[in-house]
KEKE-3310 file (N, C-alpha, C; in steps of 0.2 Angstrom, whole numbers, plus 5000, padded with zeros to 4 digits):
npx = (4882:4878:4881:4875:4873:4874:4870:4879:4887:4897:4914:4926:4939:4956:4957:4967:4971:4959:4956:4948:4936:4919:4919:4915:4918:4913:4909:4921:4923:4924:4912:4905:4897:4880:4867:4853:4849:4845:4837:4839:4832:4835:4824:4820:4812:4807:4812:4823:4824:4818:4815:4808:4801:4796:4786:4784:4771:4769:4781:4793:4802:4805:4810:4820:4814:4813:4817:4817:4828:4821:4823:4832:4829:4835:4844:4841:4828:4822:4822:4813:4801:4799:4797:4786:4776:4775:4771:4764:4769:4779:4797:4807:4820:4835:4850:4864:4872:4880:4885:4881:4883:4869:4868:4858:4848:4855:4858:4863:4863:4859:4862:4852:4850:4835:4823:4807:4792:4781:4767:4755:4759:4752:4748:4751:4741:4742:4755:4763:4762:4763:4769:4780:4786:4801:4812:4830:4837:4827:4825:4836:4835:4824:4827:4833:4847:4864:4862:4860:4851:4853:4867:4866:4857:4865:4876:4869:4864:4875:4877:4865:4863:4870:4863:4857)
npy = (5217:5220:5227:5218:5224:5238:5242:5247:5247:5233:5229:5218:5211:5206:5193:5186:5169:5167:5172:5182:5192:5198:5215:5228:5244:5255:5249:5242:5229:5211:5203:5188:5177:5174:5161:5151:5136:5119:5103:5087:5072:5055:5043:5027:5011:5000:4988:4991:4991:4999:5015:5031:5043:5060:5069:5085:5098:5102:5098:5088:5078:5066:5069:5070:5071:5086:5101:5117:5122:5129:5145:5144:5130:5113:5104:5090:5090:5097:5087:5077:5085:5090:5079:5073:5083:5082:5069:5064:5054:5046:5047:5033:5032:5041:5047:5057:5061:5069:5085:5098:5112:5119:5126:5131:5136:5143:5137:5128:5111:5098:5082:5068:5051:5042:5032:5027:5025:5011:5011:5020:5035:5051:5064:5082:5089:5101:5104:5093:5082:5068:5053:5040:5023:5016:5004:5003:5004:5009:5021:5028:5030:5038:5050:5067:5069:5072:5080:5088:5080:5067:5065:5064:5053:5042:5042:5038:5025:5017:5016:5011:4997:4996:5003:5006)
npz = (4956:4972:4989:5003:5015:5014:5001:4992:4976:4972:4969:4961:4971:4975:4987:4999:4997:4993:4980:4967:4974:4978:4984:4995:4995:5003:5015:5017:5017:5012:5002:5002:4991:4993:4993:4990:4999:4996:4997:4990:4985:4983:4982:4989:4990:5004:5001:4994:4980:4970:4964:4968:4958:4952:4942:4938:4935:4918:4914:4905:4909:4922:4939:4954:4971:4979:4988:4996:5009:5024:5032:5047:5048:5049:5037:5037:5043:5033:5023:5028:5030:5017:5009:5015:5013:4999:4995:5005:5013:5025:5029:5032:5035:5032:5023:5021:5006:4996:4990:4978:4967:4959:4945:4936:4944:4953:4966:4981:4981:4992:4993:4997:5001:5003:5012:5009:5019:5018:5006:4996:4987:4989:4980:4978:4967:4961:4960:4956:4943:4941:4950:4951:4953:4949:4941:4945:4933:4924:4930:4929:4915:4914:4920:4918:4907:4911:4922:4938:4946:4940:4943:4957:4958:4952:4961:4972:4968:4969:4982:4988:4991:5003:5012:5027)
capx = (4881:4877:4882:4869:4873:4873:4868:4884:4890:4903:4919:4930:4946:4959:4958:4973:4969:4952:4955:4944:4930:4916:4921:4912:4922:4910:4910:4928:4922:4923:4905:4905:4890:4875:4863:4848:4851:4839:4838:4837:4831:4834:4819:4820:4807:4810:4815:4828:4824:4814:4816:4802:4802:4791:4785:4780:4766:4772:4788:4793:4806:4805:4815:4820:4810:4818:4814:4822:4828:4819:4827:4831:4828:4841:4843:4838:4821:4819:4821:4807:4796:4797:4795:4779:4772:4774:4769:4760:4772:4785:4803:4809:4827:4839:4857:4867:4877:4885:4882:4882:4880:4865:4869:4852:4844:4859:4856:4867:4859:4862:4859:4851:4847:4830:4819:4800:4787:4776:4761:4755:4760:4746:4752:4747:4741:4743:4762:4765:4758:4764:4774:4780:4791:4805:4818:4836:4839:4822:4825:4842:4833:4819:4830:4837:4854:4869:4859:4861:4847:4857:4873:4864:4855:4870:4879:4865:4863:4881:4877:4859:4863:4873:4859:4854)
capy = (5214:5225:5225:5216:5228:5245:5243:5250:5243:5229:5228:5212:5213:5200:5191:5181:5163:5166:5174:5188:5191:5205:5219:5234:5250:5259:5245:5240:5221:5207:5200:5182:5176:5170:5158:5147:5129:5114:5096:5083:5065:5049:5039:5020:5008:4996:4982:4994:4988:5004:5022:5035:5049:5064:5073:5092:5100:5105:5096:5081:5073:5064:5072:5068:5075:5091:5107:5122:5123:5136:5149:5141:5123:5109:5100:5084:5092:5098:5081:5074:5089:5091:5072:5072:5088:5081:5063:5062:5048:5048:5044:5028:5034:5045:5047:5062:5058:5073:5091:5100:5118:5118:5133:5134:5140:5146:5134:5123:5106:5093:5075:5063:5044:5042:5027:5029:5020:5007:5015:5024:5042:5055:5070:5088:5089:5108:5105:5087:5078:5061:5050:5033:5019:5014:5000:5007:5005:5014:5028:5032:5032:5043:5057:5071:5067:5077:5085:5087:5074:5061:5064:5061:5046:5038:5041:5034:5018:5013:5015:5009:4991:4996:5008:5002)
capz = (4962:4977:4995:5006:5021:5013:4995:4987:4971:4973:4964:4963:4974:4977:4994:5000:4998:4990:4973:4966:4979:4978:4989:4996:4997:5008:5021:5018:5018:5007:5003:4999:4988:4996:4989:4994:5000:4995:4998:4984:4988:4979:4987:4988:4995:5010:4998:4990:4973:4966:4965:4967:4954:4951:4936:4939:4930:4913:4913:4902:4913:4929:4943:4961:4976:4981:4991:4999:5017:5026:5037:5054:5048:5047:5030:5039:5044:5026:5020:5030:5028:5009:5006:5017:5009:4992:4994:5011:5016:5030:5028:5037:5036:5026:5023:5017:5001:4993:4988:4971:4966:4954:4942:4933:4949:4958:4973:4983:4982:4997:4990:5002:5000:5008:5012:5011:5022:5013:5005:4990:4988:4988:4977:4977:4959:4958:4958:4954:4938:4942:4953:4949:4955:4943:4943:4944:4926:4921:4934:4925:4908:4915:4923:4913:4906:4913:4927:4945:4948:4937:4947:4963:4957:4950:4967:4977:4966:4971:4990:4991:4994:5010:5016:5033)
cpx = (4882:4878:4875:4868:4871:4870:4873:4886:4896:4908:4923:4937:4949:4959:4963:4969:4962:4951:4951:4937:4926:4918:4917:4917:4919:4910:4917:4928:4921:4915:4905:4898:4886:4870:4859:4851:4844:4842:4835:4837:4830:4830:4819:4814:4811:4814:4822:4829:4820:4816:4810:4804:4796:4791:4781:4776:4770:4779:4788:4797:4804:4811:4815:4816:4815:4814:4819:4822:4826:4823:4826:4830:4834:4839:4840:4830:4818:4818:4814:4801:4794:4794:4787:4774:4771:4771:4764:4763:4778:4791:4805:4816:4830:4846:4860:4872:4882:4881:4884:4879:4876:4864:4863:4848:4848:4858:4861:4862:4863:4858:4858:4848:4841:4826:4812:4797:4783:4770:4761:4755:4754:4749:4747:4747:4742:4751:4765:4760:4758:4770:4774:4786:4795:4810:4824:4837:4834:4823:4831:4840:4828:4821:4833:4844:4859:4866:4861:4858:4851:4863:4871:4861:4860:4874:4875:4864:4869:4881:4870:4859:4866:4869:4855:4851)
cpy = (5220:5223:5224:5220:5235:5247:5246:5245:5239:5229:5221:5214:5206:5199:5186:5174:5162:5168:5181:5187:5198:5208:5226:5239:5254:5255:5243:5232:5217:5204:5194:5181:5172:5167:5153:5140:5125:5107:5092:5076:5060:5044:5032:5017:5004:4990:4984:4991:4993:5011:5026:5041:5053:5068:5079:5094:5104:5103:5089:5076:5072:5067:5069:5073:5080:5097:5111:5121:5129:5139:5146:5133:5119:5106:5093:5085:5093:5092:5078:5078:5089:5084:5071:5077:5085:5074:5060:5056:5050:5044:5039:5030:5038:5045:5053:5059:5063:5080:5093:5107:5117:5125:5135:5138:5143:5144:5129:5117:5101:5087:5070:5056:5043:5036:5029:5023:5017:5011:5018:5031:5045:5062:5076:5089:5096:5109:5099:5083:5071:5059:5043:5029:5016:5009:5005:5009:5010:5021:5032:5034:5038:5050:5060:5070:5073:5082:5083:5081:5067:5060:5061:5054:5041:5036:5037:5027:5014:5012:5012:5002:4991:5001:5004:5007)
cpz = (4967:4984:4999:5012:5019:5006:4990:4982:4973:4968:4966:4965:4976:4984:4994:5001:4995:4983:4973:4970:4978:4985:4989:4999:5003:5015:5023:5020:5012:5008:4998:4996:4992:4992:4993:4994:4999:4996:4992:4987:4983:4984:4985:4992:5000:5007:4994:4983:4968:4968:4963:4964:4953:4945:4938:4934:4925:4911:4910:4906:4920:4933:4950:4965:4978:4984:4995:5006:5019:5032:5044:5054:5046:5040:5032:5040:5037:5022:5022:5029:5021:5007:5008:5014:5002:4990:5000:5015:5020:5027:5034:5039:5030:5028:5019:5013:4999:4992:4981:4970:4959:4950:4939:4938:4954:4965:4975:4985:4987:4995:4996:4999:5005:5007:5014:5014:5016:5012:4998:4991:4986:4986:4977:4970:4957:4957:4955:4949:4940:4946:4951:4951:4949:4946:4942:4937:4923:4924:4930:4918:4909:4917:4918:4913:4908:4918:4934:4948:4946:4941:4954:4963:4956:4957:4972:4975:4968:4979:4992:4994:5002:5014:5021:5038)
residu = (MET:PHE:CYS:THR:GLU:CYS:GLY:GLU:LYS:LEU:THR:LEU:MET:PHE:ALA:SER:GLY:GLU:GLY:LEU:VAL:PRO:TYR:CYS:LYS:ALA:CYS:GLY:GLN:PHE:ARG:PHE:ALA:GLN:PHE:PRO:THR:ALA:VAL:SER:MET:VAL:VAL:THR:ASN:ARG:SER:LYS:ASP:LYS:ILE:LEU:LEU:ALA:LYS:HIS:LYS:GLY:GLN:LYS:ASP:PHE:ILE:LEU:PHE:ALA:GLY:TYR:VAL:LYS:LYS:GLY:GLU:THR:ALA:GLU:LYS:ALA:VAL:THR:ARG:GLU:PHE:LYS:GLU:GLU:THR:LYS:LEU:ASN:THR:VAL:LYS:PHE:LYS:TYR:MET:SER:SER:ARG:PHE:HIS:GLU:PRO:LYS:SER:VAL:LEU:MET:LEU:GLY:PHE:LEU:THR:MET:ALA:GLU:ASP:GLY:GLU:PRO:VAL:ILE:ASP:GLU:SER:GLU:ILE:GLU:GLU:VAL:LYS:TRP:PHE:SER:PHE:GLU:ASP:ALA:LEU:LYS:ALA:ILE:ARG:LYS:ASP:SER:THR:ALA:GLU:ALA:PHE:LEU:LYS:ASN:ALA:LEU:THR:GLU:ILE:LYS:ASN:PHE:LYS)
# end
């Protein structure tokens, strides 16, 4: 790890109330880890009885719709932008659910429950191989077990009936 300000190699130093934190001796400053932020969307239909999942090119599992939050963009804007980019559909409404650090990509994932407008998704075939509406039970079977997506999906399924 290196300092983002001066490039000096960081050492771990105890910070009161924080534990061991990377420290730059040259700057005399603690350097807390920085990582990207992304949104992840459990997408339901207006009837609130189906979940829309995507399968990316070369992947075997279906996943939730997701995308990175761009610099200067709010998470809420990223939800509507990413879903529109990936399906050509608008979001009718959305609700923040929870967050989770996704270790495989070192990214903070912000989970949203999202309702899609009626219509058929139009996908970018260079990125997405397939999108499909699933019953709740089948969505849980299709998503990768013990994944961030599964955790967000399970959380959303308990809240979906109250989604107004």
